[in-house]
C-alpha positions as CSV (number, residue, x, y, z in Angstrom):
1,M,0.0,0.3,-0.5
2,T,1.3,3.6,-0.8
3,D,2.0,5.1,2.0
4,M,-1.1,7.7,2.6
5,A,1.1,10.7,4.1
6,E,3.5,11.2,0.7
7,A,3.3,14.5,-0.6
8,A,0.5,16.2,-2.0
9,P,-1.2,15.0,-4.9
10,S,-0.2,16.5,-8.2
11,P,-2.9,18.5,-10.4
12,E,-3.2,15.8,-12.8
13,L,-4.0,13.3,-9.9
14,V,-6.5,16.0,-8.8
15,A,-8.5,16.2,-11.7
16,L,-8.7,12.6,-12.3
17,A,-10.1,12.0,-8.9
18,E,-12.6,14.8,-9.1
19,A,-13.6,13.4,-12.4
20,C,-14.4,10.5,-10.5
21,G,-15.8,11.9,-7.7
22,I,-13.3,11.5,-5.0
23,A,-13.0,14.9,-3.5
24,T,-9.3,16.3,-3.3
25,S,-9.7,18.2,-0.2
26,Y,-12.5,19.2,2.4
27,W,-14.2,21.0,5.0
28,S,-13.6,19.5,9.0
29,F,-16.1,18.9,11.5
30,F,-13.9,21.9,12.8
31,G,-13.9,24.2,10.2
32,E,-10.8,23.3,8.5
33,R,-10.2,22.9,4.7
34,V,-8.1,19.7,4.4
35,Q,-5.9,18.3,1.6
36,V,-6.2,14.8,0.7
37,P,-3.5,12.7,0.7
38,A,-2.2,11.6,-2.5
39,G,-1.9,7.8,-1.4
40,T,-5.6,8.3,-0.3
41,L,-6.8,9.2,-3.4
42,R,-4.9,6.1,-5.5
43,A,-6.5,3.6,-3.3
44,A,-9.7,5.5,-4.1
45,L,-9.3,5.7,-7.5
46,A,-7.6,1.7,-7.8
47,A,-10.7,0.4,-5.9
48,M,-12.8,2.0,-8.9
49,G,-10.7,0.3,-11.2
50,M,-8.7,3.0,-12.3
51,N,-4.4,2.4,-13.2
52,V,-3.0,4.1,-10.7
53,D,0.6,3.5,-12.1
54,A,-0.1,4.8,-15.2
55,D,0.0,8.9,-15.9
56,P,-3.0,10.2,-14.6
57,A,-3.2,12.6,-17.5
58,A,-3.7,9.7,-19.7
59,V,-6.2,7.6,-17.8
60,L,-8.4,10.5,-17.2
61,S,-7.9,10.9,-21.2
62,A,-8.9,7.2,-21.5
63,H,-12.1,7.8,-19.3
64,E,-13.2,10.5,-20.5
65,D,-13.0,8.5,-24.2
66,A,-14.7,5.7,-22.8
67,R,-17.8,7.7,-22.0
68,W,-17.9,8.9,-25.3
69,Q,-18.1,5.7,-26.8
70,Q,-20.7,4.9,-24.3
71,V,-24.0,5.1,-26.3
72,L,-26.3,5.7,-23.5
73,P,-25.5,5.8,-20.0
74,G,-25.4,2.8,-18.0
75,S,-29.0,3.6,-16.5
76,V,-30.6,6.4,-16.4
77,V,-33.3,8.2,-13.2
78,V,-35.3,10.8,-14.5
79,R,-38.0,12.8,-12.0
80,A,-41.5,12.8,-13.6
81,G,-42.3,14.8,-15.9
82,N,-38.5,16.5,-16.1
83,G,-35.6,14.8,-17.4
84,G,-33.3,13.7,-20.1
85,F,-30.1,12.5,-21.2
86,V,-27.0,12.4,-23.3
87,V,-26.5,9.9,-26.6
88,H,-23.1,9.6,-27.7
89,V,-23.3,8.5,-31.7
90,P,-20.8,7.8,-33.9
91,D,-20.1,9.8,-37.2
92,G,-22.2,8.5,-40.5
93,H,-25.1,7.2,-38.0
94,D,-28.0,8.4,-37.2
95,V,-30.0,7.6,-34.1
96,R,-33.7,6.2,-33.7
97,I,-34.9,6.9,-29.7
98,S,-37.9,4.9,-27.9
99,V,-38.7,3.8,-24.6
100,R,-40.1,0.5,-23.7
101,L,-42.6,0.8,-20.8
102,E,-42.7,-1.4,-18.2
103,E,-46.1,-2.8,-19.1
104,G,-44.7,-3.5,-22.3
105,A,-45.9,-0.5,-24.5
106,E,-43.2,1.5,-27.0
107,R,-42.9,5.3,-26.6
108,Q,-40.9,6.8,-29.5
109,V,-38.9,9.5,-28.3
110,P,-38.1,12.5,-31.1
111,I,-34.5,14.4,-30.9
112,P,-35.0,18.4,-30.9
113,D,-32.7,19.8,-33.9
114,Q,-29.3,21.4,-32.3
115,R,-25.3,21.8,-32.3
116,P,-24.2,18.6,-30.7
117,D,-20.8,18.8,-29.2
118,S,-17.9,16.2,-30.9
119,R,-15.1,14.4,-30.0
120,W,-12.7,12.2,-31.7
121,V,-11.9,8.8,-29.8
122,A,-9.3,6.4,-31.5
123,G,-9.6,7.9,-35.2
124,T,-13.9,7.9,-35.1
125,L,-16.1,10.9,-34.3
126,F,-18.7,10.6,-32.1
127,W,-21.4,13.6,-31.4
128,R,-23.1,14.1,-28.1
129,V,-26.4,14.1,-28.9
130,N,-29.0,16.0,-25.5
131,V,-32.3,14.2,-25.8
132,P,-35.3,15.0,-23.5
133,L,-37.8,12.7,-21.8
134,P,-41.6,13.3,-23.2
135,A,-43.3,14.8,-19.8
136,D,-45.7,12.6,-19.2
137,L,-44.2,8.9,-19.2
138,P,-45.3,7.2,-16.1
139,L,-43.5,6.4,-13.1
140,G,-42.0,2.9,-13.4
141,W,-38.7,0.8,-14.3
142,H,-38.5,1.0,-18.3
143,E,-36.0,0.2,-21.1
144,L,-34.5,3.1,-22.4
145,R,-33.5,2.1,-25.9
146,A,-31.3,3.5,-28.8
147,E,-30.7,2.1,-32.4
148,L,-27.8,3.1,-34.6
149,V,-28.7,3.6,-38.4
150,R,-26.2,3.9,-41.1
151,Q,-26.9,7.2,-42.5
152,G,-28.6,5.9,-46.3
153,D,-29.8,2.4,-44.4
154,H,-32.8,2.2,-42.9
155,H,-31.7,-1.0,-41.0
156,A,-30.6,-1.0,-37.2
157,D,-26.9,-1.2,-37.1
158,R,-27.2,-1.8,-33.4
159,L,-29.5,-1.9,-30.7
160,V,-27.8,-0.6,-27.0
161,T,-30.4,-0.3,-24.2
162,A,-30.1,0.7,-20.1
163,V,-32.7,1.3,-17.6
164,L,-35.2,4.1,-17.6
165,A,-36.1,4.6,-14.2
166,V,-38.9,7.4,-13.8
167,T,-39.3,8.3,-10.4
168,P,-42.2,10.6,-8.2
169,D,-41.1,14.2,-8.0
170,R,-42.3,14.3,-3.9
171,L,-43.3,11.9,-1.9
172,A,-47.0,12.0,0.3
173,A,-47.3,13.5,3.2
174,P,-47.5,10.5,6.3
175,P,-50.7,9.2,7.1
176,A,-52.3,10.3,10.0
177,R,-55.5,10.3,12.2
178,P,-58.3,13.0,11.2
179,D,-58.0,14.7,14.5
180,R,-54.0,15.4,14.6
181,R,-54.0,17.3,11.0
182,G,-51.0,15.7,9.3
183,R,-49.2,14.4,13.0
184,S,-48.5,11.6,14.5
185,W,-46.5,9.7,17.2
186,G,-45.3,6.6,17.4
187,M,-43.0,4.1,19.7
188,M,-39.3,3.2,19.1
189,A,-37.6,0.5,20.1
190,Q,-34.6,-2.3,19.5
191,L,-36.8,-5.5,19.1
192,Y,-34.5,-8.1,20.2
193,S,-34.7,-6.8,23.5
194,V,-38.5,-6.4,23.9
195,R,-39.8,-10.2,25.2
196,S,-42.4,-11.9,26.4
197,H,-43.3,-15.4,28.4
198,A,-43.5,-16.9,24.8
199,S,-40.2,-15.4,23.3
200,W,-36.9,-17.5,23.2
201,G,-35.0,-15.4,25.1
202,M,-35.0,-12.1,22.6
203,G,-37.7,-10.1,21.1
204,D,-39.2,-11.9,17.8
205,L,-42.1,-11.2,15.0
206,A,-44.8,-12.2,17.5
207,D,-43.8,-9.9,20.0
208,L,-43.5,-7.4,17.0
209,A,-47.0,-7.8,16.3
210,D,-48.2,-7.5,19.9
211,L,-45.9,-4.5,20.7
212,S,-47.3,-2.7,17.9
213,A,-50.9,-3.4,19.4
214,V,-50.4,-2.7,22.7
215,S,-48.9,0.8,21.1
216,A,-51.4,1.4,18.7
217,E,-54.2,1.1,22.0
218,A,-51.9,4.0,23.0
219,G,-52.6,6.4,20.1
220,A,-48.9,5.5,18.2
221,D,-49.5,5.5,14.7
222,F,-45.8,3.7,14.2
223,L,-43.8,1.3,15.9
224,L,-40.0,2.0,14.5
225,V,-37.6,-1.0,15.6
226,N,-34.2,-1.7,14.7
227,P,-32.8,-3.4,11.7
228,L,-33.8,-7.2,11.7
229,H,-31.5,-7.7,8.6
230,A,-29.9,-11.5,8.5
231,A,-26.6,-12.1,10.1
232,E,-24.6,-14.8,10.9
233,V,-26.2,-18.7,10.7
234,V,-23.3,-19.8,12.6
235,P,-22.2,-18.9,16.3
236,P,-21.1,-16.3,17.3
237,I,-23.7,-14.2,15.7
238,E,-22.9,-10.4,14.9
239,P,-24.8,-8.9,17.8
240,S,-25.1,-5.1,15.6
241,P,-28.0,-4.9,13.9
242,Y,-26.1,-2.2,11.9
243,L,-23.4,-4.9,10.7
244,P,-26.0,-7.3,8.9
245,A,-24.9,-10.5,6.3
246,T,-27.3,-9.2,4.1
247,R,-30.0,-6.0,4.3
248,R,-31.8,-7.6,1.4
249,F,-33.0,-10.7,3.8
250,V,-34.7,-11.5,7.4
251,A,-32.6,-12.4,10.6
252,P,-34.6,-16.0,11.2
253,L,-33.5,-15.5,14.7
254,Y,-36.8,-13.1,14.5
255,I,-38.6,-16.2,13.8
256,R,-41.5,-17.5,16.1
257,P,-41.6,-21.1,15.3
258,E,-44.8,-22.2,17.0
259,D,-46.7,-19.1,15.4
260,I,-45.8,-21.1,11.5
261,H,-48.6,-23.0,9.7
262,E,-47.3,-26.8,10.0
263,V,-47.0,-26.8,13.8
264,A,-50.6,-27.9,13.9
265,Y,-49.7,-30.9,12.0
266,L,-46.6,-32.1,14.1
267,S,-46.9,-35.4,15.9
268,P,-47.8,-35.2,19.3
269,A,-43.6,-36.2,20.0
270,D,-42.1,-33.4,18.0
271,R,-45.0,-31.0,19.0
272,A,-43.4,-31.8,22.6
273,R,-39.8,-31.4,21.7
274,V,-40.4,-28.0,19.7
275,A,-42.3,-27.0,23.3
276,A,-39.2,-28.8,24.9
277,L,-36.8,-26.5,23.3
278,Q,-38.8,-23.3,24.1
279,A,-39.1,-24.0,27.8
280,E,-35.6,-24.8,28.2
281,I,-34.5,-21.1,26.5
282,A,-37.9,-19.6,28.5
283,P,-35.8,-18.6,31.9
284,A,-34.0,-16.2,29.5
285,N,-37.0,-14.1,29.3
286,T,-37.2,-12.6,32.5
287,T,-33.5,-11.6,33.2
288,A,-32.1,-8.2,32.6
289,E,-28.4,-10.2,31.8
290,R,-27.6,-9.2,28.0
291,I,-29.2,-11.5,25.7
292,D,-27.7,-14.2,24.0
293,R,-28.0,-14.9,20.4
294,D,-26.5,-17.9,20.1
295,A,-28.0,-19.6,22.9
296,T,-31.9,-18.5,21.1
297,W,-30.4,-19.7,17.8
298,L,-29.5,-23.3,18.4
299,A,-32.9,-23.6,20.7
300,K,-34.6,-22.1,17.2
301,R,-32.6,-24.0,14.6
302,A,-33.3,-27.4,16.4
303,A,-37.0,-26.3,16.3
304,L,-37.3,-24.8,13.2
305,E,-35.4,-28.3,11.9
306,I,-38.5,-30.6,12.9
307,I,-41.0,-28.0,11.7
308,H,-39.5,-27.9,8.3
309,R,-39.7,-31.7,8.0
310,A,-43.4,-31.3,8.5
311,P,-45.6,-32.3,5.1
312,R,-46.8,-29.0,3.8
313,S,-50.2,-28.9,2.1
314,A,-50.7,-28.4,-2.0
315,A,-51.7,-24.3,-1.2
316,R,-48.7,-24.0,1.2
317,E,-46.7,-25.8,-0.8
318,S,-47.5,-23.5,-3.9
319,A,-47.1,-20.4,-1.6
320,L,-43.4,-21.4,-1.0
321,A,-43.1,-22.3,-4.7
322,G,-44.2,-18.8,-5.7
323,F,-42.0,-16.7,-3.1
324,V,-38.9,-18.6,-4.4
325,A,-40.1,-17.4,-7.7
326,A,-40.8,-14.1,-7.0
327,Q,-37.2,-13.7,-4.6
328,G,-35.5,-15.4,-7.9
329,Q,-31.6,-15.7,-7.8
330,P,-30.8,-13.2,-5.1
331,L,-32.7,-15.6,-2.7
332,A,-30.8,-18.5,-4.2
333,D,-27.5,-17.0,-3.4
334,F,-28.1,-16.2,-0.2
335,A,-29.6,-19.5,0.9
336,L,-26.7,-21.0,-0.7
337,W,-24.2,-18.6,1.5
338,C,-26.0,-19.9,4.6
339,A,-25.3,-23.5,4.0
340,L,-21.8,-22.7,3.2
341,E,-21.6,-20.7,6.0
342,E,-22.8,-24.2,8.0
343,H,-20.4,-26.5,5.7
344,Y,-17.5,-24.6,6.5
345,G,-18.6,-24.4,10.4
346,G,-16.4,-21.1,10.6
347,I,-13.1,-22.7,9.5
348,E,-10.9,-20.9,7.2
349,R,-12.7,-21.6,3.7
350,P,-10.3,-21.8,0.3
351,D,-10.1,-18.7,-1.6
352,E,-12.3,-20.4,-4.6
353,A,-15.5,-20.5,-2.2
354,R,-15.3,-16.9,-1.9
355,D,-15.7,-16.7,-5.7
356,I,-19.8,-17.0,-6.1
357,D,-19.2,-18.2,-9.8
358,S,-16.2,-20.5,-8.9
359,P,-16.4,-24.3,-10.2
360,L,-16.3,-25.2,-6.6
361,V,-19.4,-22.9,-5.5
362,A,-21.3,-24.5,-8.4
363,E,-20.9,-28.1,-6.8
364,L,-21.8,-27.1,-3.1
365,R,-24.5,-25.7,-4.5
366,E,-25.5,-28.8,-5.8
367,Q,-24.1,-31.2,-3.1
368,L,-25.8,-28.7,0.1
369,A,-29.0,-28.4,-2.3
370,D,-30.9,-29.8,1.2
371,R,-29.2,-26.7,3.5
372,V,-30.0,-24.4,0.8
373,E,-33.5,-25.5,1.0
374,F,-34.2,-25.3,4.4
375,H,-32.8,-21.1,4.4
376,T,-35.3,-20.8,1.8
377,W,-37.7,-21.8,3.4
378,L,-37.1,-20.4,6.4
379,Q,-36.7,-16.5,4.5
380,W,-40.3,-17.5,3.5
381,I,-41.5,-18.3,7.2
382,A,-39.9,-15.1,7.8
383,Q,-41.3,-12.4,5.1
384,E,-45.0,-14.2,6.4
385,Q,-44.8,-13.2,9.9
386,A,-43.1,-10.1,8.9
387,A,-46.2,-9.7,6.6
388,A,-48.7,-10.8,10.0
389,A,-46.8,-7.9,12.4
390,H,-47.8,-5.3,9.6
391,T,-50.8,-6.3,9.1
392,S,-51.6,-7.0,13.2
393,A,-50.3,-3.3,13.5
394,L,-53.1,-1.9,11.1
395,A,-55.2,-4.1,12.0
396,A,-55.1,-2.1,15.7
397,G,-55.5,0.9,14.3
398,M,-52.1,2.2,13.2
399,R,-52.5,4.7,9.9
400,I,-48.6,4.0,9.1
401,G,-47.8,0.7,11.3
402,I,-44.2,-0.8,11.1
403,M,-41.9,1.4,10.3
404,H,-38.5,-0.8,9.5
405,D,-34.8,0.8,9.6
406,L,-32.1,0.7,6.8
407,A,-28.4,0.1,8.1
408,V,-25.4,1.6,6.3
409,G,-24.1,-1.0,5.4
410,V,-23.1,-5.1,5.3
411,H,-20.5,-7.5,6.9
412,P,-17.2,-7.6,4.7
413,L,-17.8,-11.5,5.3
414,G,-21.3,-11.7,4.8
415,S,-23.6,-12.8,2.1
416,D,-24.3,-9.2,0.0
417,A,-20.6,-8.8,0.0
418,W,-20.0,-12.2,-1.2
419,S,-23.1,-12.7,-3.8
420,L,-22.6,-8.6,-5.1
421,R,-18.9,-8.4,-4.8
422,R,-18.9,-6.6,-7.8
423,L,-20.7,-4.0,-6.6
424,Y,-18.3,-3.2,-4.1
425,A,-15.1,-1.2,-3.3
426,D,-12.1,-3.6,-2.7
427,G,-9.8,-2.8,0.0
428,I,-11.9,0.1,1.4
429,T,-14.6,0.5,4.1
430,V,-16.7,3.1,5.5
431,G,-16.6,5.6,8.4
432,A,-16.8,8.8,9.5
433,P,-13.9,11.8,9.5
434,P,-12.8,12.9,12.7
435,D,-15.3,14.9,15.2
436,M,-15.7,16.4,18.4
437,Y,-17.4,13.3,19.8
438,N,-14.5,10.9,17.6
439,Q,-11.2,12.8,17.2
440,L,-9.5,9.9,15.6
441,G,-12.5,9.4,13.2
442,Q,-14.7,5.9,13.0
443,D,-14.2,3.1,11.0
444,W,-17.5,0.9,10.5
445,N,-15.7,-2.2,8.8
446,Q,-17.6,-1.9,6.0
447,P,-17.1,-2.0,2.2
448,P,-18.9,0.5,0.3
449,W,-20.8,0.3,-2.9
450,L,-18.8,1.3,-6.2
451,P,-21.4,3.8,-7.5
452,Q,-19.9,3.4,-11.1
453,A,-21.1,0.0,-11.1
454,L,-24.6,1.3,-9.3
455,E,-25.0,3.4,-12.4
456,R,-24.1,0.6,-14.8
457,T,-26.5,-2.3,-13.4
458,G,-29.3,0.2,-13.6
459,Y,-29.2,0.5,-9.6
460,A,-30.9,-2.9,-9.6
461,A,-29.1,-3.6,-6.2
462,L,-30.6,0.0,-4.0
463,R,-33.8,-0.6,-5.8
464,D,-34.4,-4.7,-4.7
465,L,-33.1,-3.8,-1.3
466,V,-35.5,-0.9,-0.6
467,R,-38.5,-3.0,-2.5
468,G,-37.4,-5.5,-0.1
469,V,-37.2,-4.1,3.2
470,L,-41.4,-2.1,2.6
471,R,-42.3,-5.0,1.8
472,H,-44.0,-5.4,4.7
473,A,-43.3,-1.9,6.3
474,G,-45.4,1.4,6.0
475,A,-42.2,3.3,6.6
476,L,-38.4,3.1,6.3
477,R,-35.5,5.0,8.5
478,I,-32.5,5.2,6.3
479,D,-29.4,5.0,8.8
480,H,-27.4,7.8,7.8
481,I,-28.9,8.9,4.8
482,L,-25.7,10.6,3.8
483,G,-24.7,7.7,2.4
484,F,-26.6,8.3,-0.7
485,F,-25.1,11.8,-1.2
486,R,-21.5,10.8,-0.1
487,L,-19.2,8.1,2.3
488,W,-16.2,8.5,3.9
489,W,-14.3,6.0,2.3
490,I,-11.1,4.6,4.3
491,P,-8.3,2.9,2.8
492,A,-7.2,-0.8,3.7
493,G,-4.1,-0.2,6.6
494,V,-4.5,3.6,7.7
495,G,-6.6,5.5,10.3
496,P,-10.4,7.0,9.6
497,A,-8.8,10.5,9.6
498,E,-6.7,9.5,6.5
499,G,-9.9,8.8,3.8
500,T,-11.7,11.3,1.4
501,Y,-15.5,11.5,1.0
502,V,-16.7,9.9,-2.4
503,R,-19.9,11.2,-3.9
504,Y,-23.0,9.3,-5.3
505,D,-25.5,10.5,-7.8
506,H,-28.1,11.2,-5.1
507,D,-30.5,12.3,-7.7
508,A,-30.4,8.4,-8.9
509,M,-30.5,6.9,-5.7
510,I,-32.9,9.2,-3.8
511,G,-35.4,8.8,-7.2
512,V,-35.2,5.1,-7.0
513,L,-35.7,5.1,-3.1
514,A,-39.0,7.4,-4.2
515,L,-40.3,5.2,-6.2
516,E,-40.2,2.2,-4.3
517,A,-41.5,4.3,-1.4
518,Q,-44.6,5.5,-3.7
519,R,-45.0,1.9,-5.2
520,A,-45.2,0.0,-1.3
521,G,-46.9,3.8,0.3
522,A,-44.3,4.0,2.7
523,V,-42.8,6.9,4.4
524,I,-39.2,7.7,4.6
525,I,-37.4,9.2,7.0
526,G,-33.2,9.7,6.6
527,E,-31.2,10.1,9.9
528,D,-29.7,13.2,8.6
529,L,-27.3,13.9,12.0
530,G,-24.0,14.9,12.0
531,L,-21.7,16.6,9.0
532,V,-24.5,17.4,6.4
533,E,-24.1,19.8,3.8
534,P,-25.9,22.7,4.1
535,W,-28.1,22.1,1.0
536,V,-29.0,18.4,1.3
537,R,-31.4,18.5,4.0
538,D,-33.0,21.0,1.9
539,F,-33.2,18.3,-1.3
540,L,-34.9,15.8,0.9
541,S,-37.3,17.9,2.2
542,E,-38.3,19.1,-1.3
543,R,-38.2,15.2,-2.4
544,G,-40.8,14.4,1.1
545,I,-38.3,12.8,2.5
546,L,-38.3,13.7,6.6
547,G,-34.9,14.4,8.4
548,T,-34.8,13.5,12.1
549,S,-33.9,15.9,15.0
550,V,-33.1,14.6,18.8
551,L,-33.9,17.2,21.2
552,W,-30.5,17.1,22.9
553,F,-28.6,18.0,19.8
554,E,-31.0,20.7,19.1
555,T,-29.2,24.2,20.1
556,E,-29.0,28.0,18.4
557,G,-25.7,29.5,20.4
558,E,-26.1,28.6,24.3
559,R,-29.8,27.7,24.2
560,P,-31.7,24.7,23.4
561,T,-33.6,25.5,19.4
562,P,-37.5,26.2,20.4
563,P,-39.2,23.5,19.4
564,E,-41.7,25.5,16.8
565,H,-38.1,26.2,15.2
566,Y,-37.8,22.8,14.3
567,R,-38.8,21.8,10.4
568,R,-42.0,20.2,8.9
569,A,-40.3,17.5,7.5
570,L,-39.0,15.3,10.4
571,L,-39.2,12.9,12.8
572,A,-38.5,14.4,16.3
573,T,-37.1,12.4,19.0
574,V,-35.7,13.3,22.7
575,N,-32.9,10.3,22.3
576,T,-31.3,8.4,19.6
577,H,-29.9,4.6,20.3
578,D,-26.5,5.8,20.7
579,L,-27.5,8.1,23.2
580,P,-28.8,6.9,26.7
581,P,-32.1,6.7,28.0
582,T,-32.9,9.9,29.3
583,A,-33.0,8.6,33.1
584,G,-29.9,7.1,32.6
585,Y,-28.6,10.6,31.1
586,L,-30.5,12.8,34.2
587,A,-28.5,10.4,36.3
588,G,-25.4,10.5,35.1
589,E,-25.3,7.2,34.0
590,H,-23.1,7.6,30.6
591,V,-20.7,9.7,32.7
592,A,-20.4,6.8,35.2
593,L,-19.9,4.1,32.5
594,R,-17.5,6.0,30.2
595,A,-15.3,6.0,33.6
596,R,-15.6,2.8,34.2
597,L,-14.7,1.7,30.3
598,G,-11.8,4.4,30.7
599,L,-13.2,6.2,27.7
600,L,-13.2,9.6,30.1
601,E,-11.0,12.1,28.4
602,Q,-11.4,14.7,31.4
603,P,-12.0,14.2,35.3
604,V,-15.4,12.9,36.6
605,E,-16.3,15.5,38.2
606,E,-16.1,18.1,35.2
607,A,-17.7,15.1,33.2
608,L,-20.7,15.7,35.6
609,A,-20.5,19.1,35.4
610,D,-20.7,19.4,31.5
611,A,-23.8,17.1,31.7
612,H,-25.6,19.0,34.4
613,R,-24.8,21.8,32.3
614,E,-26.8,20.4,28.9
615,Q,-29.6,19.1,31.4
616,E,-30.2,22.5,32.8
617,A,-30.2,24.2,29.9
618,V,-32.9,22.5,28.8
619,L,-35.0,22.0,31.9
620,S,-34.7,25.7,32.7
621,V,-36.6,26.2,29.2
622,L,-39.4,23.9,30.0
623,R,-39.4,25.4,33.8
624,E,-40.0,28.6,31.7
625,R,-42.5,27.3,29.4
626,G,-44.4,26.3,33.0
627,L,-43.8,22.6,31.7
628,L,-42.1,21.3,34.9
629,V,-42.3,22.5,38.5
630,E,-38.5,23.1,40.5
631,G,-38.1,19.8,41.7
632,A,-39.8,17.2,39.8
633,G,-39.1,13.6,39.7
634,E,-37.6,11.2,36.6
635,D,-40.9,10.6,35.2
636,A,-42.1,14.0,35.3
637,I,-39.1,15.5,33.6
638,I,-39.2,12.6,31.2
639,E,-42.6,13.8,30.1
640,A,-41.9,17.3,29.9
641,L,-39.3,16.7,27.7
642,H,-42.0,14.7,25.0
643,T,-44.7,17.5,26.1
644,Y,-42.2,19.7,25.0
645,L,-41.4,18.4,21.2
646,V,-45.0,18.1,21.0
647,A,-44.7,22.0,20.2
648,S,-42.6,21.5,17.2
649,P,-44.6,21.2,13.8
650,S,-43.0,17.9,13.3
651,E,-45.4,15.8,11.4
652,L,-43.1,12.7,13.3
653,L,-42.8,12.6,17.0
654,G,-40.7,9.6,18.4
655,V,-41.3,8.3,21.9
656,A,-38.3,6.0,22.7
657,L,-39.6,2.5,24.8
658,V,-36.6,2.4,27.1
659,D,-38.2,6.1,28.2
660,A,-41.6,5.2,29.0
661,V,-40.2,2.4,31.5
662,G,-37.3,3.9,33.1
663,E,-34.5,2.0,31.9
664,R,-31.2,3.3,32.2
665,R,-28.4,1.7,30.4
666,V,-27.9,2.6,26.9
667,Q,-27.8,-0.1,24.2
668,N,-24.9,1.2,22.3
669,Q,-21.5,2.7,24.0
670,P,-19.8,4.4,20.9
671,G,-16.5,3.7,21.3
672,T,-16.7,0.1,22.4
673,H,-16.8,-3.3,21.5
674,Y,-16.1,-6.1,23.5
675,E,-15.6,-3.9,27.0
676,Y,-19.8,-3.6,26.6
677,P,-22.5,-5.8,25.7
678,N,-23.6,-3.5,22.4
679,W,-27.1,-4.2,21.1
680,Q,-27.4,-7.2,23.8
681,V,-29.2,-5.4,26.5
682,P,-32.8,-6.6,27.6
683,L,-35.8,-4.0,28.0
684,A,-35.7,-3.7,32.1
685,D,-37.2,-1.0,34.1
686,A,-35.2,1.7,36.5
687,D,-35.0,-1.2,39.6
688,G,-33.3,-3.4,36.7
689,R,-35.9,-5.6,36.2
690,A,-36.8,-7.3,33.2
691,V,-39.9,-6.0,31.5
692,L,-42.0,-7.8,29.2
693,I,-44.4,-7.2,26.9
694,D,-47.2,-9.1,28.4
695,D,-47.6,-6.4,31.7
696,L,-46.6,-3.0,29.8
697,A,-49.7,-1.7,29.5
698,E,-50.0,-1.7,32.7
699,R,-47.2,-0.5,33.7
700,P,-47.6,3.4,35.5
701,S,-44.9,4.9,33.5
702,F,-45.6,4.0,30.2
703,R,-49.7,4.6,30.6
704,H,-49.0,8.2,31.9
705,L,-46.3,8.9,29.1
706,T,-47.8,7.9,25.9
707,A,-51.2,9.6,27.6
708,A,-49.1,12.8,28.1
709,V,-47.9,12.8,24.2
710,D,-50.8,11.9,23.1
711,A,-53.0,14.4,24.7
712,A,-50.5,17.0,23.9
713,L,-50.5,16.2,20.6
714,R,-54.6,16.4,20.1
715,D,-54.2,19.4,21.9
716,A,-51.9,20.7,19.9
717,T,-54.0,20.4,16.5
718,R,-57.3,21.3,17.3
């Protein structure tokens, strides 16, 4: 690897990098202009397939030549009623443009008179022609067709096609109850942490249905849960829902075995065995100690294998076959990856097994067909139960229903990175540059998508991903939606501070997201916290995509931002999963925890004093507004904070379940790995006792907080 700290890049290298969307300098969190090292630029270019050992000027010229030789772009994504593209035509040819619509009809596209640009490439003159698309093209996934015709000849010499996506200009506002005037509130929970007596040691899709019903009864219109993406199928299972093996499929960990249709037809002995497996793991439901995903999966897998062997009716076989056909090759590849994980059992696998197109993998696809079929069946069951949970949420009265969460990326050794490897940058991970909270920056250990590969493949991976997550949801939260605009690339072998930003075609990516959301009738929320370019939030709002706001982060100078100044297109919350629950924050638990873990960069007393000043700045405003009396207790403060947020115009308000039960422990402590049980903390109350869904509706703190928010929202919209 080239030394990243070498001399500043040459003007030719800068020009090549910028032509490829790689930032050669950027403004830091601290307001400084940072020059990106030449080694970083070369590493990013190499990941994009550029020859970094050649003269950068020659590489750039060849890159431009290749673009001129490309008749159509890799794909075209436009907003409805407004858009066009360029076509490159070799001299001596005419071009006929048409669009084959999604439903099969074909439309001719006229080319207006113009004076096109031109360029000589390898002895041939190419003309660049601008082609506006008809304004009345319907939304959808169409095919753009360009027929090259030799001048003087009426027959097509060559046919070139590309994906054309016509996307909505703006998404509709979130649905709301008639008495809420376009505003709603909902619960936010880490599903794995929320259990019932019938759980298998962690929350599952049956618990999701029950939690949504309890929340709906309290007045909630949505239930936001952590990403339910699939992780490993062989222990140890990665606990972070934000580092999945794939974002396209559901973790079978969340299946409730007893809810599978075929359980009713098991033999008495098999049914007893399934019940015994649940009974063995059930004691974990009532402990407040860390969640053991490995133990849960081993018990569930044994039960699921018993149920899988049960005969299915003709109707059920037909439904399974339909699911498999609809999911196609992506499901077949994911199921194969799962079977390979089991086959190699955690041992080092040969390099040939890491290539999905290798003869060895083809042989194993046949050899492991039974296990591939089992993991295919698991996805069918998981999707059935996810659908049932969303249906249950709507039936209970929610207007939006289940709100899923989309992780930023995937595990570098997971299914997506294996089966879609040509879409990912090799030797690069994603993270964040240094800021006041992480002065060395962050490395999230996830490979980034290659912008050019996404365009070349018609954004199919993004389309299928969003379509899959929204199949059984009323809304989707996009974690770090800034990644649709630019991502912080970190070359292997260096620290996060030596990375740089790489730009993506945000118009195309947001367009694909909007098209799939409109088709699903779903609301989209983009988590837009952190270092955000000023125009990004306006762009998202213009497209009907809501942003996010966390009360403790909102300030105007030395004062908290008045909620009346919040944006309308927003999901406003008191906290987030990377912050301690409000009760823990008020008690200074986060400072004590960081002190125990050796993460404090200042004396404990100073850190506590800083936290107290930050809290007091907000609490004093609550008292000024008459929402809080001097000496109020913890529950009263939590209610006042949420009532304060209701004064904002924000369309969506989120209430964290941990705040509704008095939980003090943080789910994720940034800057730790093994030092703290991140993403493994079950829901508990202020006294450290496990809280189960069965008892949630009767808990005074839950009833009082949800009633206060519900009443305040109704009063605010009268």
